[in-house]
Structures are given as structure tokens and as C-alpha cells.
C-alpha positions as CSV (number, residue, x, y, z in Angstrom):
1,M,3.8,-24.0,-17.8
2,D,3.5,-21.4,-15.9
3,D,0.2,-20.1,-18.0
4,L,-1.3,-23.3,-17.7
5,V,-1.8,-23.1,-13.6
6,I,-2.5,-19.7,-11.6
7,M,-2.5,-19.1,-7.9
8,K,-6.0,-18.2,-6.8
9,N,-6.8,-17.4,-3.2
10,K,-3.8,-19.5,-2.4
11,K,-4.8,-22.2,-4.4
12,A,-3.5,-23.7,-7.6
13,V,-6.3,-23.2,-10.2
14,T,-6.7,-23.4,-14.1
15,S,-9.5,-21.9,-15.9
16,S,-12.0,-23.1,-18.3
17,L,-10.6,-20.8,-20.9
18,S,-7.1,-22.2,-20.6
19,I,-8.7,-25.6,-21.0
20,A,-10.6,-24.7,-24.3
21,Q,-7.8,-22.8,-25.8
22,N,-4.9,-26.0,-25.0
23,F,-7.4,-28.6,-25.8
24,N,-8.7,-27.3,-29.2
25,K,-12.2,-27.0,-27.6
26,R,-14.9,-24.4,-27.9
27,H,-15.4,-22.6,-24.7
28,D,-19.3,-22.9,-24.6
29,H,-18.9,-26.5,-24.9
30,V,-16.2,-26.6,-21.5
31,I,-18.9,-24.4,-19.7
32,R,-21.7,-27.1,-20.7
33,D,-19.5,-30.1,-19.9
34,I,-18.6,-28.3,-16.4
35,K,-22.3,-27.5,-15.6
36,Q,-23.3,-31.1,-16.2
37,F,-21.0,-32.1,-13.3
38,Q,-22.9,-29.8,-11.4
39,E,-26.1,-31.6,-11.4
40,D,-24.4,-34.7,-10.3
41,L,-21.3,-33.9,-7.8
42,P,-22.6,-32.6,-4.2
43,N,-19.0,-30.9,-3.8
44,F,-19.1,-29.5,-7.2
45,G,-18.2,-25.9,-5.4
46,E,-15.1,-27.4,-3.7
47,M,-13.6,-28.2,-7.3
48,F,-15.4,-25.3,-9.5
49,A,-15.9,-21.5,-8.8
50,E,-17.9,-19.5,-11.5
51,T,-16.3,-16.3,-12.3
52,N,-16.2,-13.5,-15.1
53,I,-12.7,-13.2,-17.0
54,P,-13.0,-10.1,-19.4
55,D,-12.6,-10.9,-23.0
56,S,-10.3,-8.9,-25.5
57,Y,-12.5,-6.0,-25.5
58,G,-12.8,-5.7,-21.7
59,R,-16.2,-7.4,-21.8
60,D,-17.4,-9.8,-19.1
61,R,-17.2,-13.4,-20.1
62,K,-18.3,-16.3,-17.9
63,A,-16.0,-19.0,-17.2
64,Y,-15.0,-21.0,-14.4
65,Y,-12.0,-21.6,-12.3
66,M,-10.9,-25.2,-11.1
67,N,-8.5,-27.1,-8.8
68,R,-6.6,-29.9,-9.9
69,D,-9.8,-32.6,-8.7
70,G,-11.9,-30.5,-11.0
71,F,-9.3,-30.5,-14.0
72,T,-8.8,-34.1,-13.7
73,L,-12.5,-34.8,-13.8
74,L,-13.2,-32.5,-16.7
75,A,-10.2,-33.7,-18.8
76,M,-10.6,-37.4,-18.0
77,G,-12.5,-37.9,-21.4
78,F,-10.5,-35.8,-23.6
79,T,-9.1,-37.7,-26.2
80,G,-7.4,-36.6,-29.5
81,K,-4.0,-35.7,-30.9
82,G,-1.9,-34.1,-28.0
83,A,-4.5,-34.4,-25.5
84,L,-2.0,-36.8,-23.7
85,T,0.7,-34.3,-23.7
86,F,-1.4,-31.4,-22.5
87,K,-2.6,-33.4,-19.7
88,L,0.7,-34.1,-18.5
89,K,1.7,-30.5,-18.9
90,Y,-1.4,-29.7,-17.0
91,I,-0.3,-32.1,-14.0
92,Q,3.2,-30.9,-13.8
93,A,2.1,-27.2,-14.0
94,F,-0.2,-28.1,-10.9
95,N,2.5,-29.5,-9.2
96,H,5.1,-26.9,-9.8
97,M,2.1,-24.4,-8.5
98,E,1.3,-26.3,-5.6
99,Q,5.0,-26.7,-4.4
100,E,5.4,-22.9,-4.7
101,I,2.4,-22.2,-2.4
102,T,3.7,-24.8,0.0
103,N,7.0,-22.8,-0.2
104,Q,5.4,-19.7,0.4
105,S,3.6,-21.1,3.6
106,K,6.9,-22.0,4.8
107,D,8.9,-20.2,7.0
108,S,12.0,-19.4,4.7
109,Y,14.5,-21.6,6.7
110,M,12.5,-24.4,6.2
111,I,12.7,-24.3,2.5
112,D,15.2,-27.2,1.2
113,D,16.3,-26.1,-2.4
114,P,19.0,-23.2,-1.8
115,I,17.5,-21.2,-5.1
116,Q,14.0,-20.9,-3.9
117,R,15.4,-20.2,-0.3
118,A,17.3,-17.2,-1.5
119,D,14.1,-16.1,-3.8
120,R,12.0,-16.4,-0.6
121,W,14.3,-14.4,1.6
122,K,14.4,-11.8,-1.1
123,Q,10.5,-12.0,-1.5
124,E,10.1,-11.4,2.2
125,Y,12.7,-8.6,2.4
126,L,10.6,-6.5,0.1
127,E,7.8,-7.3,1.5
128,R,8.5,-6.1,4.5
129,K,10.2,-3.2,2.9
130,Q,6.8,-2.3,1.5
131,L,5.1,-2.8,4.6
132,A,7.1,-0.6,6.5
133,D,6.9,2.0,4.0
134,E,3.1,1.7,4.1
135,N,3.0,1.8,7.6
136,K,5.1,4.8,7.8
137,K,3.1,6.9,5.5
138,L,-0.2,6.0,7.4
139,R,1.3,6.3,11.3
140,V,2.9,9.8,10.4
141,P,-0.4,11.4,9.8
142,A,-2.0,9.4,13.0
143,L,1.0,10.3,15.2
144,L,0.8,14.2,14.3
145,G,-3.1,14.2,14.7
146,T,-2.8,12.5,18.2
147,A,0.2,15.2,19.2
148,V,-1.8,18.3,18.1
149,S,-5.6,17.7,17.5
150,S,-6.3,18.2,21.2
151,S,-4.0,21.1,21.8
152,N,-5.1,24.3,22.7
153,D,-1.9,26.1,23.8
154,N,0.6,28.3,22.2
155,I,4.0,26.8,21.9
156,L,7.4,27.6,20.5
157,V,8.1,27.4,16.7
158,G,11.3,25.2,18.2
159,S,9.2,22.8,20.2
160,F,6.6,22.5,17.3
161,A,9.7,21.9,14.9
162,N,10.7,18.9,17.5
163,I,7.0,17.5,17.5
164,L,7.4,17.3,13.7
165,K,10.7,15.8,13.5
166,Q,9.8,13.0,16.5
167,N,7.0,12.1,14.1
168,G,8.8,11.6,10.9
169,I,8.9,15.1,9.3
170,D,12.4,15.8,9.5
171,I,12.3,19.9,9.1
172,G,14.3,21.1,12.1
173,Q,14.1,24.4,14.0
174,N,16.0,26.7,11.5
175,R,14.8,25.0,8.5
176,F,11.2,25.5,9.9
177,F,11.7,29.2,10.8
178,K,12.8,29.7,7.2
179,W,10.0,27.8,6.0
180,L,7.5,30.2,7.8
181,R,9.2,33.1,6.5
182,K,9.2,32.1,2.7
183,H,5.3,31.3,3.1
184,G,4.6,34.4,4.7
185,Y,3.9,33.6,8.2
186,L,7.0,35.4,9.7
187,I,8.1,38.8,8.9
188,A,11.3,38.5,7.0
189,S,13.3,41.3,7.7
190,G,13.3,44.7,9.7
191,K,13.0,45.4,13.5
192,R,10.2,42.9,14.2
193,Y,12.2,39.8,12.2
194,N,10.6,36.7,12.7
195,A,7.6,38.1,14.3
196,P,4.4,37.0,13.0
197,T,2.6,38.6,10.1
198,Q,-0.8,40.2,10.2
199,Y,-1.9,37.4,7.7
200,A,-0.6,34.6,10.1
201,L,-2.4,36.4,13.4
202,D,-5.6,37.0,11.3
203,L,-5.5,33.2,10.5
204,G,-5.2,32.4,14.0
205,V,-2.1,30.0,13.4
206,M,0.2,31.9,14.9
207,A,0.5,34.4,18.2
208,I,3.0,36.6,19.6
209,R,4.5,37.1,22.9
210,E,5.8,40.6,23.6
211,S,8.4,40.9,26.4
212,V,10.5,43.9,27.3
213,I,14.4,43.3,28.1
214,T,16.4,45.9,29.9
215,T,20.0,46.1,28.5
216,H,22.9,48.6,29.6
217,H,21.5,50.8,26.2
218,G,17.9,50.7,27.7
219,S,14.8,48.8,26.7
220,V,14.5,46.5,24.0
221,N,11.3,44.8,22.8
222,R,11.2,41.2,22.1
223,F,8.9,39.3,19.8
224,T,8.5,35.4,20.5
225,P,6.5,34.0,17.6
226,L,4.1,31.2,18.8
227,I,2.3,28.6,17.1
228,T,-1.3,28.2,18.2
229,G,-3.6,25.0,18.9
230,K,-5.4,25.6,15.5
231,G,-1.9,26.5,13.7
232,Q,-0.4,23.2,15.3
233,Q,-3.0,21.3,13.2
234,Y,-2.8,23.8,10.1
235,F,0.8,23.6,9.7
236,A,1.0,20.0,10.3
237,N,-1.4,19.2,7.5
238,K,0.4,21.9,5.3
239,L,3.9,20.1,5.6
240,L,2.2,16.4,5.2
241,K,0.6,17.5,1.8
242,A,4.2,19.2,0.8
243,R,5.9,16.0,1.8
244,E,3.5,13.8,-0.3
245,V,3.9,16.0,-3.5
246,K,7.7,15.5,-3.3
247,A,7.3,11.7,-2.7
């Protein structure tokens, strides 16, 4: 019964192909009968809609979708063995699909049948979850773009890690330092540990702030790595792409 009538643009319809198959008629004859209605019915377009339905070889095949009124008009004159049985099946299928459409247009709490109401709750939950997931995927790049695209200031690695975290990329300061060392943007050992590499400086994605600290043992040079405005966009794009690959 589910195959006899389908939902199209939130309306219950059947197709000329379905009619031909179930009433044992040639499809071109069904098309011919529908076209005859077109000449006489001023509201033909409200009942029938021309379409293309691919055949088993994937080739376009002209067909028609029709609503309950179109089906009733077309099948009214059908006779022969089994015709009445299929007419009743189509009517039942239309009733079933139209009820489904009505239920979908209702808020779930308004559906009387407990099983249908539970199914609707489940469907609504899955739809909300899918929408939330899609919005999150779209929102993170947009928010990051807003946060970093206009920035010309150099910021601390930890500060940039916080921006990433606030916008959905949960990497954290320590893990971001580790990622920068692993990918060759920070020096991984020695006296200049965690200072930007020449590669990062040449790219213009990192800068360095040198300061001298005086201790009891003398003066010590401190190298503080900074993310440039260009680097903020660069690293945001890198991390987003890495996250998409993992997903």
C-alpha cells in the first residue's frame, strides 16, 4: 500500500506508472487518457503534474503525478478483473498518506494515537539533532572567520588556543603548543625551545618577542612565540581541515 501513494511536496500523490502497472494497462495509454483531461479541465494543473521518472536504464521517461482527485477521475472508468480491488487499495493508500501528512503538520503532542505520537517525537528528535550538527559545522568556520579575519595583532599562543576553544575546536593551550612543535612551527628542543622556527617566521604566521630577565644567576633571554594576524587565519583553516578529515 505504501508504494501506491507517495508524498511529493507535502502532498499525497500517485504516478501514471503506478496506475499502469497495477491496473494492467500500457503506460502510453494512461498518458493518452490524462492528456485528454488536459483539453477539458480548466483546473488540470491542480490534479496532474508532468514529470520525468527514470526507467530501469536511467533514461528519462515522461510520466504524471496526480492527487486523489486526478486519480479518481482517471480510474473512474477502469473495469475488468481486479479493478475494484485496486481502486479500494488506492483509496486506502491516499487516506493513509494524507493522515501521515496531517500528523507531520501537527505538533507532536496533538497526535492522538500514542504510537504515532512516539514515532513523531523520535522523528522530531532526529531532525533537531541533524539540524544542530549541520549548524555547528557551518557555525564554527563562520565564527572563527569573524574572530580572526580582521585581526592584525600578534597574540599569544595560549590566547589563540582560547579563541579556538570558544569556537568549537577543543584543542587547549598545551595541545596546541604540541601541535605547533609537531608540525614544525616551534622549535622542539634546546635553548630556544618553543621559539618560532625560521619556517614559521618566513611564512609570516608567527612572530617572536624577546625579553631579558635578570636573575641571581645573571641575565636570561626569554623567547615568547606569538601568532600573527595572518597566522590566526592560517592556523584556523589548518585545524578546521584537520577536524573535517577526522570527522
